[in-house]
C-alpha positions in Angstrom: -94.6 -11.4 -25.7 -95.2 -10.5 -28.9 -96.4 -12.5 -31.5 -94.6 -13.3 -34.7 -94.2 -15.2 -37.9 -91.4 -16.8 -39.7 -91.9 -19.0 -42.8 -89.5 -21.6 -44.7 -90.1 -23.6 -48.1 -89.1 -27.3 -49.4 -89.1 -28.4 -52.8 -89.3 -32.1 -53.9 -86.6 -34.3 -55.3 -88.4 -33.6 -58.7 -87.9 -30.1 -58.5 -85.6 -28.8 -61.2 -83.0 -27.3 -59.4 -83.3 -30.4 -57.1 -83.2 -32.6 -60.2 -79.5 -30.5 -61.0 -77.9 -30.9 -57.2 -79.0 -34.8 -57.8 -77.0 -35.4 -60.8 -73.8 -33.2 -60.0 -74.0 -35.2 -56.3 -74.7 -38.6 -58.1 -71.4 -37.8 -60.6 -69.6 -36.7 -57.7 -70.2 -39.8 -55.5 -69.1 -42.0 -58.7 -66.3 -40.5 -58.8 -65.5 -40.9 -54.7 -66.5 -44.6 -55.0 -62.9 -45.1 -57.2 -60.9 -42.2 -56.3 -61.5 -40.7 -52.9 -58.6 -38.5 -53.7 -60.9 -36.9 -56.7 -61.1 -33.2 -56.8 -64.8 -32.4 -58.4 -66.6 -29.2 -58.9 -69.6 -30.4 -61.1 -72.4 -28.7 -62.4 -75.6 -29.5 -64.2 -78.4 -27.9 -66.1 -81.5 -29.6 -66.7 -84.7 -28.4 -69.4 -86.8 -30.1 -71.6 -85.5 -33.0 -72.9 -81.8 -32.2 -71.9 -79.4 -32.4 -69.3 -75.9 -30.6 -69.4 -73.1 -31.8 -66.8 -70.1 -29.1 -66.8 -67.2 -28.7 -64.3 -63.5 -28.9 -63.6 -62.4 -32.7 -62.7 -59.3 -34.3 -61.6 -59.2 -37.7 -60.9 -58.2 -41.6 -62.0 -61.9 -42.4 -61.8 -63.6 -43.7 -65.1 -67.5 -42.7 -64.9 -69.7 -42.4 -67.4 -71.2 -39.2 -67.1 -74.4 -39.9 -69.3 -75.3 -43.2 -67.8 -75.4 -41.5 -64.2 -77.1 -38.8 -65.7 -79.8 -40.8 -67.1 -79.7 -43.3 -64.1 -80.4 -40.0 -61.7 -83.2 -39.1 -63.9 -85.0 -42.4 -63.8 -84.4 -42.8 -59.9 -86.0 -39.5 -59.1 -89.0 -40.5 -61.6 -88.6 -38.6 -65.0 -89.4 -41.8 -67.0 -91.8 -40.4 -69.9 -91.5 -37.8 -72.4 -95.1 -36.3 -71.1 -93.0 -35.4 -67.9 -90.8 -32.9 -70.4 -87.5 -35.2 -69.8 -87.2 -38.5 -69.8 -83.9 -40.3 -68.6 -83.9 -43.0 -71.1 -84.4 -40.7 -74.4 -83.0 -37.4 -73.1 -80.0 -35.9 -74.6 -77.0 -35.7 -72.8 -73.7 -33.2 -73.0 -70.7 -32.9 -71.0 -68.2 -30.5 -70.9 -65.1 -31.2 -68.7 -62.1 -29.9 -67.7 -59.0 -30.2 -65.3 -59.1 -28.7 -61.9 -57.2 -25.4 -61.8 -53.5 -26.0 -60.9 -53.6 -23.0 -59.2 -56.3 -23.9 -57.1 -54.7 -27.3 -56.5 -51.3 -25.8 -55.3 -52.8 -24.6 -52.2 -55.2 -27.7 -51.5 -52.6 -30.3 -51.8 -50.8 -28.6 -48.6 -54.2 -28.9 -46.6 -55.2 -25.4 -47.3 -58.9 -24.4 -48.3 -60.2 -24.3 -51.9 -61.5 -21.2 -51.6 -61.7 -18.3 -49.4 -65.5 -17.7 -48.3 -67.1 -17.9 -44.7 -69.7 -20.8 -43.8 -72.2 -21.0 -41.6 -73.9 -23.5 -39.2 -77.1 -23.0 -37.2 -78.7 -25.1 -34.4 -82.1 -24.2 -32.3 -83.5 -26.0 -29.8 -86.9 -26.0 -31.1 -87.2 -29.2 -32.3 -85.6 -33.1 -31.5 -83.3 -32.6 -35.0 -82.0 -29.1 -33.4 -83.8 -27.2 -36.4 -85.8 -24.8 -37.2 -89.7 -25.8 -36.7 -90.9 -24.2 -40.5 -88.5 -26.1 -42.2 -88.7 -29.0 -40.6 -92.6 -28.8 -41.2 -92.0 -27.7 -44.9 -89.4 -30.6 -45.2 -92.0 -33.6 -44.3 -94.4 -32.3 -46.6 -92.2 -32.7 -49.9 -90.9 -35.5 -48.8 -94.3 -37.4 -47.9 -95.2 -36.0 -51.7 -92.3 -38.4 -52.7 -93.5 -41.0 -50.4 -96.9 -41.1 -51.6 -95.9 -40.8 -55.5 -93.3 -43.7 -55.3 -96.2 -45.8 -53.5 -98.9 -45.2 -56.0 -100.5 -44.1 -52.9 -102.0 -41.2 -55.0 -101.7 -42.3 -59.1 -101.9 -38.6 -60.2 -99.0 -37.2 -58.5 -95.5 -36.3 -60.5 -92.1 -35.7 -59.4 -92.3 -31.8 -59.3 -93.5 -30.3 -56.1 -93.1 -27.6 -53.1 -94.6 -26.5 -49.7 -94.0 -23.5 -47.6 -95.2 -23.5 -44.1 -95.2 -20.3 -41.5 -94.6 -20.9 -38.0 -96.3 -18.2 -35.4 -93.5 -17.9 -32.4 -94.5 -16.5 -29.0 -91.2 -14.8 -28.7 -88.5 -17.0 -29.4 -91.2 -20.3 -29.0 -93.3 -21.9 -31.7 -97.3 -21.6 -30.5 -98.8 -22.3 -34.0 -98.6 -23.7 -37.5 -100.8 -20.4 -39.3 -100.2 -20.7 -42.9 -99.7 -24.1 -45.6 -98.5 -23.9 -48.8 -98.3 -26.8 -51.0 -97.7 -27.3 -54.6 -97.7 -30.6 -56.2 -97.6 -31.7 -60.2 -100.2 -33.7 -61.2 -101.4 -35.6 -64.5 -103.3 -33.4 -66.8 -107.2 -35.4 -66.2 -107.5 -35.0 -62.4 -110.0 -32.0 -60.6 -108.4 -29.2 -58.6 -111.1 -30.3 -55.9 -109.7 -33.5 -55.6 -106.0 -32.4 -55.6 -106.8 -30.0 -52.9 -108.6 -32.9 -50.3 -106.5 -35.4 -51.1 -103.3 -33.5 -50.4 -104.6 -32.0 -47.3 -105.9 -35.1 -46.0 -103.2 -37.6 -47.1 -100.0 -35.1 -47.3 -100.6 -32.2 -45.0 -103.3 -33.2 -41.9 -100.6 -36.4 -41.0 -97.4 -35.1 -41.1 -97.3 -31.9 -39.2 -97.6 -31.9 -35.4 -100.9 -32.0 -34.4 -100.5 -30.2 -31.3 -99.0 -27.0 -33.5 -101.5 -27.5 -36.5 -105.5 -26.7 -36.5 -106.6 -27.6 -40.3 -109.6 -25.3 -39.0 -107.8 -22.5 -38.2 -104.8 -22.4 -40.3 -105.1 -21.2 -44.2 -104.1 -23.5 -46.3 -103.2 -23.1 -50.0 -102.6 -26.3 -52.2 -101.9 -25.9 -56.0 -103.1 -21.8 -55.6 -103.1 -21.4 -59.4 -105.4 -24.5 -60.2 -103.2 -26.2 -62.1 -99.7 -27.5 -61.8 -99.4 -30.0 -65.3 -95.9 -28.5 -66.6 -93.4 -28.8 -64.4 -89.7 -30.4 -63.6 -87.3 -29.2 -66.3 -89.7 -28.5 -68.5 -91.4 -26.0 -66.3 -88.5 -24.2 -65.5 -84.6 -24.7 -66.2 -82.8 -26.3 -63.1 -79.5 -25.1 -62.2 -76.8 -26.8 -59.2 -76.7 -25.0 -56.1 -80.4 -22.7 -56.7 -81.4 -23.9 -53.2 -79.4 -22.7 -50.9 -81.7 -22.0 -48.2 -83.8 -25.2 -48.6 -80.4 -26.7 -48.4 -79.5 -25.2 -45.2 -82.2 -23.4 -42.8 -85.0 -22.7 -44.1 -83.5 -18.6 -43.7 -83.4 -18.7 -40.1 -79.7 -18.7 -39.9 -77.5 -16.6 -42.1 -75.7 -18.2 -45.4 -72.5 -17.4 -46.4 -73.7 -18.1 -50.1 -72.1 -21.0 -50.9 -73.7 -24.1 -52.9 -72.6 -27.8 -51.9 -74.1 -30.0 -54.5 -71.3 -31.5 -57.0 -68.3 -30.5 -54.9 -65.5 -32.8 -53.3 -64.7 -32.0 -49.6 -62.3 -29.5 -50.1 -64.2 -27.3 -51.1 -65.0 -25.6 -47.4 -68.3 -23.8 -49.3 -69.5 -27.6 -48.4 -67.1 -28.9 -45.9 -67.0 -26.0 -43.4 -70.6 -25.7 -43.7 -70.8 -29.1 -42.4 -68.4 -29.0 -39.6 -70.5 -25.5 -38.3 -73.4 -27.4 -38.0 -71.6 -30.2 -36.2 -70.5 -27.6 -34.1 -73.2 -25.5 -33.0 -75.7 -28.7 -32.7 -72.9 -29.9 -30.1 -73.5 -26.5 -28.5 -76.8 -26.5 -28.3 -76.9 -30.1 -27.4 -74.4 -29.4 -24.6 -76.6 -27.2 -22.9 -74.6 -23.8 -23.3 -77.3 -22.2 -25.4 -80.8 -22.7 -26.7 -79.5 -21.3 -30.2 -76.6 -21.2 -31.9 -74.8 -19.7 -35.1 -71.2 -20.5 -36.1 -69.1 -18.7 -38.5 -65.9 -20.0 -40.0 -64.3 -17.8 -42.4 -61.0 -18.8 -44.6 -58.7 -18.3 -47.1 -57.3 -19.9 -50.2 -54.6 -22.4 -49.8 -54.5 -21.5 -46.1 -55.6 -24.3 -43.5 -56.5 -22.2 -40.8 -59.5 -20.9 -40.7 -59.2 -16.7 -40.6 -61.7 -16.6 -37.7 -64.1 -18.3 -35.6 -67.4 -16.2 -34.5 -70.3 -17.4 -32.4 -73.9 -16.0 -32.0 -76.6 -17.8 -29.4 -78.8 -14.7 -30.0 -78.7 -13.8 -26.0 -79.6 -17.5 -25.6 -76.2 -18.8 -24.1 -75.5 -19.6 -20.6 -71.9 -18.4 -20.6 -70.5 -15.5 -22.9 -70.6 -16.2 -26.9 -66.8 -15.1 -26.3 -66.1 -18.3 -24.1 -68.1 -20.8 -26.5 -66.2 -19.3 -29.5 -62.6 -20.4 -27.4 -64.5 -23.7 -26.6 -65.7 -24.4 -30.0 -61.9 -23.8 -31.3 -60.5 -25.8 -28.3 -62.8 -28.9 -29.0 -63.3 -29.0 -33.2 -60.5 -28.9 -35.5 -61.8 -26.7 -38.3 -58.4 -27.2 -40.8 -60.0 -28.8 -44.1 -57.9 -31.6 -44.1 -59.2 -32.4 -40.4 -62.6 -31.5 -41.1 -62.6 -34.3 -43.8 -60.7 -36.9 -41.3 -63.1 -36.4 -38.8 -66.3 -36.7 -40.9 -65.0 -39.4 -43.2 -66.2 -37.1 -46.4 -64.2 -38.8 -48.9 -66.7 -41.4 -49.7 -69.6 -41.6 -51.3 -72.3 -40.0 -49.3 -73.2 -37.1 -51.0 -76.2 -37.8 -53.5 -78.6 -38.5 -50.1 -77.6 -34.9 -49.6 -79.5 -33.6 -52.5 -83.0 -33.4 -51.6 -84.8 -32.4 -48.0 -81.7 -30.7 -46.6 -78.6 -31.5 -46.0 -79.4 -30.9 -41.9 -81.4 -32.2 -39.7 -81.4 -35.9 -40.6 -79.8 -38.5 -38.3 -76.6 -40.2 -39.5 -77.2 -43.8 -40.5 -74.7 -46.5 -42.4 -76.1 -47.9 -45.8 -74.2 -49.2 -48.3 -74.0 -47.2 -51.6 -71.7 -48.2 -54.7 -70.4 -50.8 -53.4 -69.3 -49.5 -50.1 -70.6 -49.3 -46.4 -70.7 -45.7 -45.5 -72.1 -43.2 -42.9 -74.2 -40.5 -44.3 -75.0 -37.2 -42.4 -72.3 -37.8 -40.3 -72.1 -34.1 -39.4 -75.1 -34.8 -37.4 -73.1 -36.5 -34.8 -73.7 -35.4 -30.8 -70.6 -36.9 -30.0 -68.5 -33.4 -28.5 -70.9 -32.4 -26.1 -68.8 -33.5 -22.7 -65.5 -32.0 -24.2 -67.5 -29.0 -24.8 -69.1 -28.9 -21.2 -65.5 -29.5 -19.9 -63.9 -26.6 -21.8 -67.2 -24.3 -20.7 -66.9 -26.2 -17.1 -70.7 -26.6 -17.0 
């Protein structure tokens, strides 16, 4: 087979765009915790010493948006002016309007909140049924945050990025060929220490030993030699600007719609979750080794205008049969997705960093409620799909 290479990136929770995503989702969760029917489209901009929260929101909830914004910044780790933004002292501006009544008219009857197409993807190359390059990239950025929070690497600061290149033999991962890791740091640490420490403490322990040989792979740690200025001071952060990090790392299509800050009546979010749920169950059922599902909607219309399945020639039956079975087993009307995945709960802030997909569902307490986060990762329709496909 021909060897090919594929790369995916991840960014840490302190990356400016992820800071914006987290604030938008924290505002959304705060509103849903009081008003499950809240209509929220919340966008955030963060820069040096400033957070701007804007949106179209219709709700009975009483939420102190500046307070939520400050708490979120501090939770992430932006608690000192030398980091470029301090949740205790930064400026927080808000500009909030109500949801357009023209949109509400279609959503109130159970229709989609917008037109558009959403993609879900799954592959059997990892336990998470996710692409290996992205799984590995997320492990590295999550490890950076864990080391920083634990104080294990005291010079780490919140911003960071990773990129992992996997060499494939046909469709099978054969080795990790290149790793890029950039971590924000305090100004009083030497680059040689940074590179040695991050290779030893972050890269080597968190990549699969059977695929990663640090002596053979190309490793770039802080390749510019210095990463002191970062976070919102280094770059303006905006909600919804890391859609490939949020999904499948570039392996699989993307419909273009971002997730964070949007309540589940927005199919950009809920239908993307539903299509991942369906694709994951298709692969888990054994119907295909790889599955991509597209859903498309018209604003104000409840039924999707199309359901498309592509198994990349890995299906045990024709893609058309799988598409028919998926349409039979899953109800993709927005109100049904919200009901089946219980999406009117404050479950969204945990999705804002390290990907919306590939993490096991779990029950946690958030904002005074017991909620299940990542419910779209359930593998609970396998037997129904097998029955529909006569497998």
